[in-house]
N, C-alpha and C positions, 0 to 999 in steps of 0.2 A: 429431378433437376432442382438445384437450389435457386430460389428467388429471394428477393429482399423486401420485407414489409417496412414501410416508413412509419414508425410509431413515435409520435412526438419528436420528430427530428432524428431519431435513432434507427439505423438500418439493422433490422433483425433478420438473420438468415432463416428461411422457411422452406419446407418441402411439403408439397401436397400429395397425399396418398389415399388410396381407396381402402376402406375398411367397412364391410357390409354390416358389421355388428353395431356401428354407431351412426347416428345422424351427423354428429360432428364431435371430434375429440381433439384436444390440444395437449401435446406432451413435448418435453424437451429431451433431446439426446445429444450429448457432447456439444452443447451450446447452440444447437439448431432446433428451431421450432417445427414440429411435425403437425400438420393440420390434416387429420384423418376424417374423411367424409364418406357417406354411404355410397356415393357414385364416383368418388375421386375428383369431383369438380367443385368449383366455388360459385355460389350464386349470391344474390343481394342479401338474403336472409343470413347466410353463413358469414358474409362480410360484416354484417351488422353485429353478429355474435362476437366475431374476432375483435371488432372495435370496442365492444362492451368490456372485453377482457384485456384491454390494453395495459392497465396497471399491473395485472397479474403477469402478463407476458414480459413486461419490462423488468419487473422484480425478479422473475425466474431467469430471464436472460442474463441479468447482471450476476445472479448467484452462480450460474453455470460458468460464465466467463471467469469469475473470480476463482472458482475451483480449478479450472484449466490453468490459470496463471499460477496458482499455488503449486500444482503438480509440476508444471514446467520449471518453476523457480527451484524447487527442492531437488528435482532431477538433474539440474545443471551441475551441481557440485561434483558428483562422481564422473562427469564428463570433462572436468577441468575448467569449468566456468563458474563465475560468481557474479551476482548482481550487487552493485554497490553504487550509492549516490545516484540512483536512477539509471545506471548503465550496466551493460553486461561486459565483463572483462574475462579474458582467459587468465589462468593463473598457473604458476609452476613453482616447485620447491627448490630451495638452495640451502646447503648446509651452513649453519652459523652457530655461535655460542649463545644465542638468545632468539626468542621468537618475536618477529616483527615483519612488516611488509612495506614495500614501496612501489609506486607506479613507475613503469619503465616501458617506453615504446608501446603505449596502449595495452600493456599487460600488467598484471600484478605479480611481483616476485615475492614469494613468501619465504623468508629466511627462518630456519628452524633448527633447533638442536636435537630434534627427534630423529632417530635412526630410521624409523619407518613412519614418515608423516602420512596422515590420512585426513579424513573429514573432520575428526576431532581437532586436529591442528588448525584447520581452516576456521572452524567455529571459534576457537580460542583467540586466534589472531583478529578475527572480525570484532569480537566483543571488546578486545583490548583497544582496537582502533576506534570503536564506537565511543568508549569512555574518553579517550583523548580528544577526539574530534568534537564531541558534543559539549564537553566542559569548556574547551577553548573557544568554541563558537558562542556559547552562552556568555562567557566573560567579555567577548568582543561586543556582542549586542547589548549587554548590560551597560557597557561604557557608552555606546552610541545613544542609548535611550535614557541614560541616567537612572536606571531602575536596577538596583543591585540586591541580589538575594543573599541570605546568610550562608546557605549551603547549596551546592549543586550535586545531585545524586543521580547516577545512571543505574536504572533498576530493570528487573524482569517484571513486566506487567502484561496481563492478558487482555485487558479491556480498555486501556488508556494509552494515548500517545505521550501524555505528560500530565503533571498536576502541580499545584502550588498549595502549601500548607499555611495555616494562620501564623506559623512561626517564621514565615518568609523563606521557607526552604523549597527549592524547585526539584522535582523528580522528573526524569526523562526516560522514556523507553529506549533501550539499546537498539531496538529494531528500526529506529528512525533513520539509521544510516542507509537503509535500502531506498529511501525516498530521494527525490531530487533536492538539491541544496535549498532552493527557494521554499519548498514546503517544510523542510527542516527548520529553516529560519522562522517561518510562520508559527510553528508549534512553540519554539523558544520565545518568540515575541509575545505570543498569547499568554504563556505562563508568566513572563516578566510583567505584563500589564496587570496580572492578578495581584502583584505585590502592592499595587495602588488601589485596585478595585477587586475585592475577593467575591465577585459575583459576575453575572452576565448582563448588567444594566446597560442602558444606552451610553452612559459615560465610559464604561469599559470598552464597548465596541468602537466608540469614537477614538479612544486612545489607541486601540489596536490598529485602526485604519490610518492613524497619523504615521505610524512606523511601518505599516504593511498594507498599502493600498489594494493589493491583490488578494486580501485575506479570504474573500468569498470564494474565489477560485480554489484556494488551498483547502478551505473547509469542504468543498465538494469533493476534491481529490482524496482527502483523508477518509471521508465516508465511503467512497467507492472502493478504497483499498484497505478497508478495515481488516481484511483477511491476513494482511502482512503480520498482524499482531499474533498470529497463531502458527507461524512457521518456525522451523528450527527449534524443536522442543528442547528445553533446558533440563 
């Protein structure tokens, strides 16, 4: 029977099992914590041990959750669904003389010149949309903040959401389009602020907060969803 442990405000699904080989053992399976004890029961001593391992439990719970999300996300495409701008949309193909897509009635219609469109077609359209969306949004926010880069580049990056060079060029990861628009805006604002402060000093964070008061929430969200940077291999 699944129960929930409240660890630092996070509910972690847990199952208590009997395993005579161990006094107590903690393992994760499919995002659930299995607490195996010699007699299949919890006592004060074991509860204390679980409490001592709270950081380990939270770290591994998040790791397993992210892996499940990643598998779910990648498996959606063959089922005719795609995750975009923080939402899941159904998609369908229509014949056209060029590749592009548009939103229509809560669905994504992918227009393609391919006679046999497949997952590669979806990838290509997503990357093309990413370039258009991220460049346009960066230009809009650059105007709002009066922080203007020399160049805006949409790149394939494995470890960063974005970066800013000393030459005042901004690089953005194309996979940003899977995030909610507010978090995309934060990454862009973050990099725009580096045009003025190429560091993470207090002056830099003060400037970020001026344009993005919710930046702490976005920072947390980006760290929790770092796994997105490793989906859809290029």
